[in-house]
MIKE-865838 format. One line per 5 residues: number of its first residue (from 1); their letters; for each residue z, y, x of N, C-alpha, C, O. Coordinates in nm, 4 decimals, decimal comma. Layout:
NUM) a) Z/Y/X/Z/Y/X/Z/Y/X/Z/Y/X  ...
//
This chain:
1) mqrtt) -14,0459/-1,5904/13,5672/-14,0695/-1,5886/13,7104/-14,1642/-1,7035/13,7426/-14,1454/-1,8155/13,6950  -14,2671/-1,6753/13,8245/-14,3598/-1,7778/13,8690/-14,3338/-1,8087/14,0151/-14,2896/-1,7223/14,0909  -14,3610/-1,9309/14,0540/-14,3431/-1,9707/14,1924/-14,4745/-2,0283/14,2418/-14,5339/-2,1140/14,1763  -14,5196/-1,9818/14,3565/-14,6430/-2,0327/14,4143/-14,6231/-2,0547/14,5624/-14,5356/-1,9938/14,6238  -14,7035/-2,1410/14,6195/-14,6940/-2,1712/14,7613/-14,8148/-2,1127/14,8302/-14,9271/-2,1287/14,7822
6) tlras) -14,7942/-2,0451/14,9417/-14,9049/-1,9763/15,0071/-15,0069/-2,0726/15,0661/-15,1244/-2,0368/15,0753  -14,9675/-2,1937/15,1066/-15,0637/-2,2886/15,1616/-15,1651/-2,3268/15,0557/-15,2851/-2,3310/15,0826  -15,1169/-2,3549/14,9346/-15,2078/-2,3912/14,8274/-15,3027/-2,2760/14,7969/-15,4221/-2,2973/14,7759  -15,2507/-2,1561/14,7944/-15,3341/-2,0391/14,7689/-15,4362/-2,0213/14,8795/-15,5505/-1,9840/14,8533  -15,3952/-2,0481/15,0055/-15,4876/-2,0354/15,1178/-15,5995/-2,1372/15,1078/-15,7152/-2,1043/15,1338
11) kdllr) -15,5672/-2,2608/15,0704/-15,6704/-2,3644/15,0563/-15,7692/-2,3268/14,9477/-15,8893/-2,3501/14,9612  -15,7184/-2,2683/14,8396/-15,8059/-2,2285/14,7293/-15,9031/-2,1191/14,7711/-16,0119/-2,1085/14,7147  -15,8651/-2,0371/14,8698/-15,9493/-1,9254/14,9104/-16,0503/-1,9616/15,0190/-16,1430/-1,8847/15,0445  -16,0340/-2,0777/15,0836/-16,1251/-2,1165/15,1913/-16,2543/-2,1741/15,1360/-16,2611/-2,2166/15,0207  -16,3554/-2,1748/15,2195/-16,4876/-2,2209/15,1783/-16,4880/-2,3710/15,1546/-16,4280/-2,4470/15,2306
16) edapa) -16,5556/-2,4128/15,0493/-16,5635/-2,5552/15,0174/-16,6682/-2,6264/15,1021/-16,6580/-2,7475/15,1221  -16,7677/-2,5553/15,1519/-16,8759/-2,6176/15,2277/-16,8397/-2,6445/15,3734/-16,9201/-2,7037/15,4455  -16,7228/-2,6035/15,4189/-16,6819/-2,6260/15,5578/-16,5390/-2,6806/15,5618/-16,4472/-2,6099/15,6036  -16,5187/-2,8081/15,5178/-16,3831/-2,8614/15,5131/-16,3196/-2,8746/15,6506/-16,1983/-2,8576/15,6636  -16,3987/-2,9046/15,7545/-16,3420/-2,9186/15,8895/-16,2872/-2,7848/15,9377/-16,1790/-2,7796/15,9961
21) lserl) -16,3603/-2,6773/15,9139/-16,3143/-2,5438/15,9508/-16,1869/-2,5082/15,8751/-16,0940/-2,4500/15,9311  -16,1841/-2,5440/15,7477/-16,0657/-2,5157/15,6666/-15,9435/-2,5873/15,7219/-15,8360/-2,5281/15,7314  -15,9588/-2,7136/15,7582/-15,8456/-2,7909/15,8115/-15,7970/-2,7342/15,9445/-15,6765/-2,7306/15,9696  -15,8908/-2,6890/16,0315/-15,8504/-2,6289/16,1596/-15,7745/-2,4985/16,1374/-15,6763/-2,4710/16,2063  -15,8199/-2,4187/16,0415/-15,7530/-2,2914/16,0146/-15,6115/-2,3121/15,9609/-15,5222/-2,2320/15,9884
26) lagvr) -15,5915/-2,4184/15,8851/-15,4620/-2,4435/15,8242/-15,3751/-2,5395/15,9040/-15,2666/-2,5756/15,8584  -15,4197/-2,5819/16,0219/-15,3492/-2,6845/16,0997/-15,2046/-2,6463/16,1298/-15,1146/-2,7262/16,1041  -15,1797/-2,5295/16,1820/-15,0443/-2,4914/16,2201/-14,9725/-2,4059/16,1177/-14,8677/-2,3489/16,1477  -15,0264/-2,3960/15,9984/-14,9693/-2,3068/15,8985/-14,8509/-2,3736/15,8286/-14,8616/-2,4855/15,7785  -14,7395/-2,3036/15,8263/-14,6231/-2,3494/15,7502/-14,6376/-2,2997/15,6080/-14,6916/-2,1918/15,5835
31) tstvf) -14,5895/-2,3785/15,5158/-14,5915/-2,3308/15,3781/-14,4672/-2,2483/15,3527/-14,3581/-2,2832/15,3977  -14,4835/-2,1413/15,2822/-14,3701/-2,0602/15,2410/-14,3833/-2,0344/15,0923/-14,4933/-2,0355/15,0369  -14,2729/-2,0118/15,0303/-14,2715/-1,9944/14,8863/-14,2670/-1,8458/14,8533/-14,1921/-1,7692/14,9139  -14,3472/-1,8075/14,7576/-14,3521/-1,6699/14,7105/-14,3126/-1,6694/14,5641/-14,3653/-1,7479/14,4853  -14,2212/-1,5828/14,5273/-14,1811/-1,5697/14,3881/-14,2465/-1,4456/14,3304/-14,2353/-1,3365/14,3863
36) lvdrr) -14,3142/-1,4626/14,2196/-14,3781/-1,3509/14,1512/-14,2973/-1,3213/14,0253/-14,2786/-1,4092/13,9411  -14,2507/-1,2004/14,0126/-14,1684/-1,1621/13,8991/-14,2528/-1,0822/13,8013/-14,3166/-0,9839/13,8391  -14,2529/-1,1240/13,6775/-14,3278/-1,0560/13,5735/-14,2378/-0,9511/13,5094/-14,1376/-0,9859/13,4469  -14,2721/-0,8233/13,5239/-14,1904/-0,7151/13,4684/-14,2670/-0,6375/13,3621/-14,2371/-0,5211/13,3357  -14,3643/-0,7012/13,3023/-14,4445/-0,6292/13,2038/-14,3632/-0,5838/13,0837/-14,3976/-0,4833/13,0216
41) gtqsn) -14,2584/-0,6535/13,0498/-14,1816/-0,6202/12,9311/-14,0831/-0,5061/12,9490/-14,0319/-0,4546/12,8496  -14,0545/-0,4647/13,0711/-13,9541/-0,3604/13,0898/-14,0117/-0,2242/13,0579/-14,1266/-0,1942/13,0905  -13,9320/-0,1442/12,9952/-13,9754/-0,0121/12,9498/-14,0055/0,0821/13,0664/-14,0999/0,1606/13,0583  -13,9272/0,0760/13,1753/-13,9401/0,1732/13,2835/-14,0689/0,1574/13,3638/-14,1102/0,2515/13,4315  -14,1329/0,0421/13,3582/-14,2528/0,0192/13,4384/-14,3824/0,0435/13,3618/-14,4912/0,0230/13,4155
46) rfsic) -14,3712/0,0863/13,2389/-14,4926/0,1089/13,1605/-14,5639/0,2331/13,2089/-14,5014/0,3326/13,2459  -14,6953/0,2258/13,2081/-14,7791/0,3359/13,2546/-14,8846/0,3570/13,1471/-14,9734/0,2733/13,1306  -14,8765/0,4664/13,0745/-14,9651/0,4883/12,9601/-15,1033/0,5349/13,0046/-15,1250/0,5708/13,1204  -15,1943/0,5331/12,9106/-15,3308/0,5789/12,9371/-15,3310/0,7284/12,9705/-15,4066/0,7729/13,0568  -15,2469/0,8048/12,9024/-15,2375/0,9488/12,9305/-15,1871/0,9736/13,0720/-15,2372/1,0611/13,1426
51) eesaa) -15,0873/0,8953/13,1126/-15,0335/0,9093/13,2483/-15,1377/0,8688/13,3513/-15,1473/0,9301/13,4576  -15,2161/0,7656/13,3203/-15,3223/0,7238/13,4130/-15,4243/0,8356/13,4301/-15,4668/0,8648/13,5419  -15,4630/0,8974/13,3210/-15,5592/1,0072/13,3269/-15,5047/1,1244/13,4079/-15,5759/1,1834/13,4891  -15,3780/1,1573/13,3851/-15,3153/1,2673/13,4594/-15,3049/1,2340/13,6081/-15,3270/1,3202/13,6932  -15,2714/1,1098/13,6388/-15,2608/1,0685/13,7791/-15,3969/1,0746/13,8480/-15,4071/1,1187/13,9625
56) rsait) -15,5008/1,0304/13,7783/-15,6355/1,0373/13,8370/-15,6762/1,1824/13,8638/-15,7361/1,2123/13,9672  -15,6441/1,2712/13,7720/-15,6760/1,4124/13,7902/-15,6025/1,4704/13,9100/-15,6600/1,5460/13,9882  -15,4748/1,4348/13,9242/-15,3958/1,4849/14,0368/-15,4471/1,4305/14,1699/-15,4510/1,5021/14,2700  -15,4860/1,3045/14,1699/-15,5354/1,2434/14,2943/-15,6660/1,3068/14,3386/-15,6882/1,3244/14,4584  -15,7533/1,3417/14,2442/-15,8804/1,4032/14,2825/-15,8605/1,5393/14,3491/-15,9459/1,5834/14,4260
61) lvdgk) -15,7479/1,6067/14,3202/-15,7220/1,7360/14,3831/-15,6991/1,7233/14,5336/-15,7299/1,8159/14,6086  -15,6457/1,6108/14,5779/-15,6158/1,5932/14,7206/-15,7005/1,4830/14,7823/-15,6765/1,4433/14,8963  -15,7995/1,4330/14,7084/-15,8840/1,3261/14,7576/-15,9843/1,3805/14,8588/-16,0623/1,4704/14,8275  -15,9821/1,3271/14,9765/-16,0717/1,3702/15,0829/-15,9983/1,3697/15,2153/-15,8768/1,3888/15,2203  -16,0710/1,3482/15,3197/-16,0097/1,3334/15,4514/-15,9357/1,4581/15,4979/-15,8331/1,4466/15,5650
66) wrvsi) -15,9844/1,5760/15,4644/-15,9303/1,6999/15,5217/-15,8486/1,7835/15,4253/-15,7889/1,8828/15,4668  -15,8438/1,7471/15,2988/-15,7785/1,8337/15,1995/-15,6296/1,8511/15,2232/-15,5785/1,9625/15,2116  -15,5591/1,7447/15,2558/-15,4146/1,7567/15,2788/-15,3887/1,8466/15,3990/-15,2965/1,9282/15,3971  -15,4693/1,8320/15,5031/-15,4532/1,9167/15,6219/-15,4834/2,0627/15,5899/-15,4155/2,1527/15,6394  -15,5846/2,0862/15,5076/-15,6181/2,2236/15,4674/-15,5021/2,2846/15,3893/-15,4629/2,3985/15,4146
71) lrllq) -15,4478/2,2096/15,2951/-15,3355/2,2592/15,2155/-15,2145/2,2886/15,3038/-15,1455/2,3886/15,2839  -15,1890/2,2015/15,4014/-15,0759/2,2226/15,4918/-15,0923/2,3520/15,5698/-14,9959/2,4265/15,5874  -15,2139/2,3793/15,6169/-15,2378/2,5019/15,6926/-15,2282/2,6273/15,6055/-15,1839/2,7323/15,6522  -15,2693/2,6165/15,4802/-15,2687/2,7326/15,3908/-15,1306/2,7640/15,3326/-15,1120/2,8692/15,2716  -15,0346/2,6745/15,3507/-14,9024/2,6981/15,2914/-14,8305/2,8181/15,3523/-14,7414/2,8747/15,2888
76) ngpih) -14,8671/2,8578/15,4736/-14,8008/2,9699/15,5403/-14,8667/3,1041/15,5119/-14,8201/3,2072/15,5603  -14,9733/3,1040/15,4349/-15,0401/3,2293/15,4018/-15,1902/3,2192/15,4224/-15,2404/3,1146/15,4636  -15,2622/3,3269/15,3943/-15,4085/3,3271/15,4054/-15,4555/3,3024/15,5490/-15,3922/3,3455/15,6454  -15,5677/3,2321/15,5601/-15,6267/3,2012/15,6917/-15,7762/3,2247/15,6840/-15,8408/3,1907/15,5848  -15,8301/3,2827/15,7888/-15,9754/3,3032/15,7992/-16,0449/3,1693/15,8212/-15,9875/3,0753/15,8762
81) lgelk) -16,1691/3,1637/15,7771/-16,2477/3,0409/15,7875/-16,2566/2,9933/15,9321/-16,2421/2,8739/15,9584  -16,2798/3,0835/16,0254/-16,2903/3,0455/16,1665/-16,1618/2,9847/16,2208/-16,1657/2,8907/16,3001  -16,0483/3,0383/16,1780/-15,9190/2,9851/16,2210/-15,8962/2,8451/16,1636/-15,8450/2,7572/16,2328  -15,9340/2,8246/16,0380/-15,9255/2,6900/15,9791/-16,0103/2,5914/16,0584/-15,9673/2,4797/16,0869  -16,1302/2,6338/16,0934/-16,2211/2,5473/16,1702/-16,1599/2,5120/16,3056/-16,1687/2,3972/16,3490
86) rrlsp) -16,0978/2,6096/16,3731/-16,0354/2,5837/16,5039/-15,9172/2,4883/16,4918/-15,9009/2,3983/16,5741  -15,8360/2,5078/16,3904/-15,7157/2,4240/16,3759/-15,7475/2,2822/16,3300/-15,6712/2,1895/16,3571  -15,8593/2,2652/16,2611/-15,9032/2,1320/16,2183/-16,0179/2,0872/16,3068/-16,1248/2,0508/16,2577  -15,9961/2,0900/16,4333/-16,0962/2,0770/16,5382/-16,2085/1,9750/16,5162/-16,3245/2,0142/16,5290  -16,1839/1,8495/16,4846/-16,2991/1,7593/16,4751/-16,3831/1,7747/16,3490/-16,4905/1,7152/16,3404
91) vskkv) -16,3381/1,8520/16,2517/-16,4141/1,8661/16,1275/-16,5363/1,9550/16,1508/-16,5298/2,0543/16,2233  -16,6477/1,9173/16,0877/-16,7676/1,9999/16,1002/-16,7583/2,1171/16,0024/-16,6847/2,1119/15,9038  -16,8338/2,2215/16,0314/-16,8324/2,3408/15,9468/-16,8827/2,3074/15,8064/-16,8316/2,3593/15,7072  -16,9830/2,2205/15,7991/-17,0404/2,1803/15,6706/-16,9364/2,1089/15,5839/-16,9208/2,1418/15,4663  -16,8658/2,0123/15,6405/-16,7659/1,9364/15,5653/-16,6504/2,0270/15,5238/-16,6019/2,0180/15,4111
96) lnqhl) -16,6067/2,1135/15,6137/-16,4986/2,2064/15,5813/-16,5389/2,2966/15,4649/-16,4601/2,3173/15,3727  -16,6599/2,3500/15,4684/-16,7079/2,4357/15,3598/-16,7172/2,3591/15,2278/-16,6852/2,4133/15,1220  -16,7614/2,2315/15,2341/-16,7689/2,1505/15,1124/-16,6309/2,1320/15,0506/-16,6132/2,1480/14,9299  -16,5332/2,0980/15,1349/-16,3968/2,0793/15,0847/-16,3421/2,2094/15,0265/-16,2833/2,2095/14,9183  -16,3611/2,3186/15,0975/-16,3087/2,4471/15,0507/-16,3747/2,4906/14,9206/-16,3067/2,5408/14,8311
101) rqmvk) -16,5066/2,4723/14,9083/-16,5768/2,5086/14,7846/-16,5213/2,4295/14,6657/-16,4973/2,4844/14,5582  -16,5015/2,2981/14,6882/-16,4497/2,2140/14,5805/-16,3061/2,2513/14,5454/-16,2675/2,2477/14,4285  -16,2270/2,2870/14,6463/-16,0886/2,3272/14,6209/-16,0826/2,4596/14,5454/-15,9907/2,4819/14,4665  -16,1793/2,5470/14,5689/-16,1881/2,6714/14,4917/-16,2226/2,6388/14,3464/-16,1637/2,6955/14,2544  -16,3187/2,5470/14,3254/-16,3559/2,5055/14,1896/-16,2382/2,4417/14,1168/-16,2184/2,4644/13,9974
106) dglvi) -16,1593/2,3607/14,1904/-16,0441/2,2920/14,1308/-15,9283/2,3864/14,1014/-15,8349/2,3495/14,0302  -15,9334/2,5071/14,1551/-15,8292/2,6045/14,1294/-15,7102/2,5946/14,2236/-15,6029/2,6463/14,1926  -15,7270/2,5294/14,3373/-15,6200/2,5171/14,4367/-15,6197/2,6324/14,5358/-15,5142/2,6728/14,5847  -15,7378/2,6850/14,5652/-15,7553/2,7810/14,6739/-15,8299/2,9035/14,6219/-15,9161/2,8926/14,5347  -15,7961/3,0194/14,6763/-15,8677/3,1439/14,6461/-15,9508/3,1822/14,7682/-15,9022/3,1804/14,8813
111) rtefa) -16,0766/3,2169/14,7433/-16,1658/3,2623/14,8504/-16,1798/3,4133/14,8380/-16,2190/3,4652/14,7334  -16,1470/3,4832/14,9470/-16,1566/3,6288/14,9479/-16,2573/3,6709/15,0539/-16,2460/3,6323/15,1702  -16,3575/3,7514/15,0124/-16,4590/3,8006/15,1060/-16,4272/3,9450/15,1417/-16,3929/4,0260/15,0556  -16,4394/3,9757/15,2706/-16,4190/4,1113/15,3193/-16,5516/4,1643/15,3691/-16,6146/4,1042/15,4562  -16,5945/4,2779/15,3136/-16,7206/4,3388/15,3556/-16,6980/4,4177/15,4835/-16,5852/4,4540/15,5168
116) gnvpr) -16,8044/4,4428/15,5526/-16,7964/4,5209/15,6752/-16,9132/4,4859/15,7658/-17,0056/4,4153/15,7254  -16,9081/4,5365/15,8903/-17,0135/4,5031/15,9864/-17,0188/4,3525/16,0099/-17,1263/4,2930/16,0175  -16,9019/4,2928/16,0211/-16,8931/4,1476/16,0360/-16,8207/4,0944/15,9117/-16,6988/4,1071/15,9003  -16,8967/4,0348/15,8187/-16,8305/3,9852/15,6981/-16,7337/3,8715/15,7323/-16,7634/3,7840/15,8136  -16,6169/3,8761/15,6674/-16,5162/3,7736/15,6913/-16,4809/3,7076/15,5592/-16,4921/3,7676/15,4523
121) veysl) -16,4378/3,5812/15,5694/-16,3920/3,5070/15,4524/-16,2531/3,4540/15,4832/-16,2266/3,4038/15,5924  -16,1648/3,4663/15,3843/-16,0272/3,4227/15,4015/-15,9903/3,3333/15,2833/-16,0318/3,3586/15,1702  -15,9121/3,2289/15,3100/-15,8695/3,1375/15,2062/-15,7175/3,1387/15,1960/-15,6471/3,1516/15,2962  -15,6676/3,1247/15,0719/-15,5235/3,1171/15,0493/-15,4969/3,0252/14,9307/-15,5858/2,9993/14,8496  -15,3734/2,9764/14,9215/-15,3354/2,8893/14,8107/-15,3198/2,9691/14,6819/-15,2763/3,0842/14,6832
126) vnplg) -15,3558/2,9064/14,5717/-15,3361/2,9663/14,4407/-15,1926/2,9357/14,3983/-15,1465/2,8219/14,4073  -15,1240/3,0381/14,3527/-14,9881/3,0182/14,3050/-14,9953/3,0021/14,1534/-15,0592/3,0869/14,0912  -14,9387/2,9058/14,0900/-14,8454/2,8023/14,1317/-14,9099/2,6672/14,1592/-14,8447/2,5790/14,2151  -15,0382/2,6482/14,1208/-15,0992/2,5156/14,1327/-15,1046/2,4663/14,2769/-15,0713/2,3508/14,3038  -15,1452/2,5507/14,3686/-15,1541/2,5089/14,5086/-15,0197/2,4664/14,5648/-15,0103/2,3685/14,6389
131) yavle) -14,9154/2,5408/14,5290/-14,7822/2,5070/14,5783/-14,7251/2,3850/14,5063/-14,6457/2,3108/14,5640  -14,7649/2,3636/14,3804/-14,7221/2,2441/14,3076/-14,7809/2,1190/14,3723/-14,7140/2,0161/14,3810  -14,9049/2,1277/14,4174/-14,9667/2,0144/14,4865/-14,8942/1,9882/14,6185/-14,8772/1,8726/14,6573  -14,8517/2,0929/14,6872/-14,7733/2,0744/14,8102/-14,6416/2,0032/14,7817/-14,5992/1,9178/14,8596  -14,5767/2,0374/14,6710/-14,4520/1,9688/14,6335/-14,4781/1,8212/14,6055/-14,3979/1,7356/14,6427
136) llkai) -14,5890/1,7916/14,5406/-14,6278/1,6527/14,5149/-14,6496/1,5781/14,6464/-14,6061/1,4639/14,6616  -14,7164/1,6423/14,7400/-14,7419/1,5790/14,8698/-14,6119/1,5563/14,9472/-14,5978/1,4561/15,0173  -14,5167/1,6496/14,9341/-14,3861/1,6306/14,9983/-14,3149/1,5094/14,9395/-14,2544/1,4313/15,0129  -14,3217/1,4932/14,8079/-14,2596/1,3780/14,7422/-14,3254/1,2475/14,7878/-14,2566/1,1479/14,8101  -14,4564/1,2478/14,8014/-14,5279/1,1286/14,8491/-14,4879/1,0986/14,9925/-14,4708/0,9822/15,0289
141) aewgt) -14,4728/1,2021/15,0747/-14,4321/1,1824/15,2138/-14,2918/1,1225/15,2218/-14,2675/1,0328/15,3024  -14,1998/1,1712/15,1394/-14,0645/1,1151/15,1371/-14,0669/0,9692/15,0932/-13,9960/0,8860/15,1498  -14,1473/0,9383/14,9935/-14,1619/0,8008/14,9462/-14,2178/0,7122/15,0576/-14,1693/0,6012/15,0791  -14,3197/0,7613/15,1280/-14,3784/0,6863/15,2392/-14,2796/0,6641/15,3522/-14,2788/0,5574/15,4135  -14,1961/0,7637/15,3805/-14,0936/0,7489/15,4835/-13,9927/0,6430/15,4421/-13,9494/0,5628/15,5249
146) gianq) -13,9550/0,6419/15,3154/-13,8622/0,5407/15,2651/-13,9186/0,4013/15,2768/-13,8466/0,3082/15,3131  -14,0467/0,3848/15,2465/-14,1116/0,2540/15,2581/-14,1174/0,2115/15,4040/-14,0929/0,0951/15,4354  -14,1491/0,3034/15,4926/-14,1557/0,2713/15,6361/-14,0177/0,2286/15,6864/-14,0070/0,1340/15,7644  -13,9133/0,2968/15,6427/-13,7773/0,2616/15,6852/-13,7366/0,1251/15,6312/-13,6690/0,0488/15,7002  -13,7771/0,0937/15,5084/-13,7467/-0,0375/15,4505/-13,8155/-0,1488/15,5276/-13,7560/-0,2536/15,5527
151) sktak) -13,9415/-0,1262/15,5653/-14,0144/-0,2305/15,6387/-13,9564/-0,2507/15,7781/-13,9589/-0,3621/15,8304  -13,9036/-0,1433/15,8397/-13,8410/-0,1571/15,9713/-13,7118/-0,2372/15,9618/-13,6851/-0,3214/16,0476  -13,6314/-0,2123/15,8590/-13,5056/-0,2843/15,8448/-13,5266/-0,4290/15,8028/-13,4423/-0,5142/15,8307  -13,6390/-0,4582/15,7354/-13,6682/-0,5947/15,6952/-13,7081/-0,6820/15,8126/-13,6950/-0,8042/15,8055  -13,7563/-0,6222/15,9199/-13,8017/-0,7001/16,0358/-13,6886/-0,7376/16,1185/-13,7061/-0,8037/16,2209
//
């Protein structure tokens, strides 16, 4: 276990060319002690290179501002492109199409074209990969809720 003091760390991070500014910034600062625990030796916290690669691959599937929202909308069944655009109101058509094209390439979404006088395009989740990503997002949401509840009780 290591012990460090935040005041010392703060002084180390301030600019050396402005000592007067540094002293004013630290004038009313109380020192508090932070304990850093080294858990590198425990078996349960190890993260292998294979796991890192798999995690990076999974993150790229949902990486992007609108992808989680698109997946949430598609979980109830197929949706036409125009309906997706309406429900994701501030997104531009170009950005939405870029996300959808990439999600089709990644194998999360199926694009279905309907011929006719007015051609239509419909998107739906690919089973099981699309639904597996939704389960992952649900687990992340539960984890985030737990962290939020912990921070509220700590205050």
